[in-house]
C-alpha positions, 0 to 999 in steps of 0.5 A: 136798671141796676146802677141807676141813681136818683138824678139819672132817673129824674132826667130820663123819666121826667125830663130834667135833673131838677125833678130829683127832689120830687122823685125822692119825695114820691119814693121815701121808702127808697130814700136811703138808696144811692145806687139802685139794684135791678128790679126796684120800681119807683113811682113817678111824681106828676111834674107839670111844666110850671113846676120844673123851674126851667123854661124851654129854650124858646120861652127863655129867648122870648123873655 
C-alpha cells in the first residue's frame, strides 16, 4: 500500500518488526525507499520461529 514502511510491512506480513532487516535484505533493489508508493511488490523472507529473536509469551513464562 502507498505509504507503507519497512517496519510496518515486517510487522503485518511476518509477525514482528524484528524481521525488518531480513525483509530489507530480501529486497535490496528497493533498499533506498523509506515510504513505498502503491504497486511495489516485495519478496518475503522465510523467517522461522527460531530466527525471530523473540519467544511467544507462553514460552517466556515457562522459562
